[in-house]
C-alpha positions, 0 to 999 in steps of 0.5 A: 904365140901358142894360140896363133900356132893352134889357129895356123895349124887348123887353117893349114890342115883344113885348107889342105883337106879342101884342096886335096878333095877339090883337085881329086874331083878333077883328077877322078873325072879326068882319068875316068874319061881317059884324060892324062893328069900330068901333076897333082899338087897340094899347094903351089910349087913355083921354082921348086917343091917340098916333095914330089913322087911319081909311082915306079919312077922317082921318089923324094926331093930329086928326080931320079932318072934311073929305073928301079929293079923290076920296072920295065922301061916300056912302061914309062913310054906307055905312060908318056902316051897316056896309056898308064894305069889309073893313078901311076901316070901322074906326078904327085907333090907338095908345094911350098906356097899354101895358096891352093893346089892344082891338077895339070891336065894334059891338053888344057889351058890352065894356070900352068900356061903350058903353051908349048904343049898346046902347039903340038898336034892333039892327042887322044888322051888330052882334054881338048880332044874329049867331047864337050860334056866330058870336059864340062864334067871334069871342070865342075867335079872339083866344085861338086866334090867340095860340096859333097865333102861339106855334106859328108862333114855335116852328116858326120857331125849330127850323127856323132853329136846330134843336135841340142837346142833351146827353142826360142819359145822356151827362152823365157828371158828372151835374148840379149843383143849386141850394140849394133843389133840394138841400134837396128831396133832389137831390145834385150829380152826380145824373142825372135818369131819370124824372118820375112814371114818364115818361122824361126824354129831352129836357133842354129840357122836363125842368126843368118836368116835374121841378118839377111831378112828385110823384116824380123818379127819379135815378141816384146815384153811377153805380149807385143809382136813388134816388127824390126826393119833390118838395115841392108848393111847390118851384116857388115856392121856386125862384122866390124863389131865382132872384129873390134872384140869389144862386144861380148855378144855376136849379134844375139845370145840367150839371156840366162840367169847367173849360176856359179859353176866353179869357185877358185880357192883363195879368191874373193868369192871363196873367202866371202863364202859363195858356193857352187850352185849359187844364183847371183841376183844383185850387186850392191842393190843393183838387180842382175837377173841375167848374165849380161846384166851381171857382167856389165854391173861388175865392170869398173869395180876394180879392187873394191868390195861389193855386196853380192846377193845370192840365192842358195839351194834353188835347185834342191829346196822349196825354200831357198836361202837368200844371202848378202855376201861381201866380196873383194874384187881383183884389180880387173873386177874379177871375183874368182868364179866360173859361170854357167853359159849353156842355156839348156841348163835353165830352159827346156831343150830339144835334142835330135839324134840321127841314125846313119841314114837319117844323118845324110838328109840332114847333112844335105839340108845343112849344106844347102842352107849354108850354100844358099846363105853364102850366095845371098851374102856375096851380093853385099861384097860389092858394096862399099862396106863389103869391100872394107870387110874383105879379109884374107888368110888372117881373117879366115884363121881367126874364126878357128877356136883358140884351143883344138876342138874337133867338132868346131874344126870340122864345122868350120872346114865344112863351111869353108868347103861350101865357100870354096865351091861357090867361089870356084864356080864363079864365071871368072877366067882361071877359076873352074867357073870360067872354064865352064862358061867357055864350055857352055859357049861351045855347047850353045854356039857349036864352036870353041873360043880360040886358043889365043883368046883362052890364053889371054882370058886365063892370064887376065883371070889369074891377074885379077885373082892375084890382085884380089888375094893381095887386097884381101891379105892387105886388109888383114895387115891394115886391121892389125895396125888399127 
């Protein structure tokens, strides 16, 4: 339950941040061009809301019609005519339905479907009276701000933490691959070289580049260069594998030795004499030179006593000791040890540090790479496997860590910001991209689509989005019972 609450809190916080930034983009450009923004809401508020506030007019849960001391009633009249201050012309609030947010822009056919306002004569402070280029900028501002937020987050992360990684060429034991990856043609120990001819230098980006490639070249057995043809549906097979929770590896991971970092007092390893720093190289005469082999060999030994061969003093002496120790395992095949999982503890690594100005270009590069990668993967959603892999809030929430980690949180938030920007610019009525599509039509053909057409398009688009939302979250529910 605690894990669920932590994931849910991270999801809601990230979603709220992304909605605020997106809608603020619309708000800022609308006010810059003198367009009145009637409402600015985080989350939707059908029928009621958790909180609302309008500067100098009312506060809290109730609409207080009376004026406060020092407030000129004429100010309210000016605001109703769109002549108020930059920010005080708008009602701000928090809705109870966390499915998004909105800016209600005067004189615009949007999700509010305010048909009565559209029947009145156009006002100079309405969206519909502004030049097409201004309306276009107002509509793309939300997407632009989400993308800029992702860039800012990525820049902030690399500025704060830098980037530490082991080049593939330094991983002498190669990589370990999941079952799906091995079925695609990879072998444990393969060292990635290139994807569609592009060298794989930076491991953080290599996974997606390999999955989306048509051909990946690897170094096998230390001397053979082998080409692996990547199946088009590999990304979906890996997604299903990850959701099953049965694979300890997500596509691939560094193959590393087995080094003990912690020994629990009173457990089997402690009683047998295993020490922190020991390297485990075999179990019952079965060699375990790598962590993946150790874990697979240890399975199905519940409650048994096994002979564990360790090398002691490898990091400190020229002639380390090799010991064979009898270890009594627990009922779930555990011996009470912690193991090193950081590949930089075994291999030569590179570390990049970024100053304030250097972090910005890296942030732009990372944001652009994520956007390109996401756009490429979207084409697969329209396949049979892609339709099955669609998920809703449960799927999104599952990618957050079980415990609160700010670096992980901001990394995920940045990716979601990129995804939100891409999804919103799709040419679907009711999304920003739908409004942009109709504005481009107006610019090209020198005439607006009729308001009746826009109303119908908006309703159809909203219907499609609601169906998609129900389908995606329905798939999450179906997976719970599988």
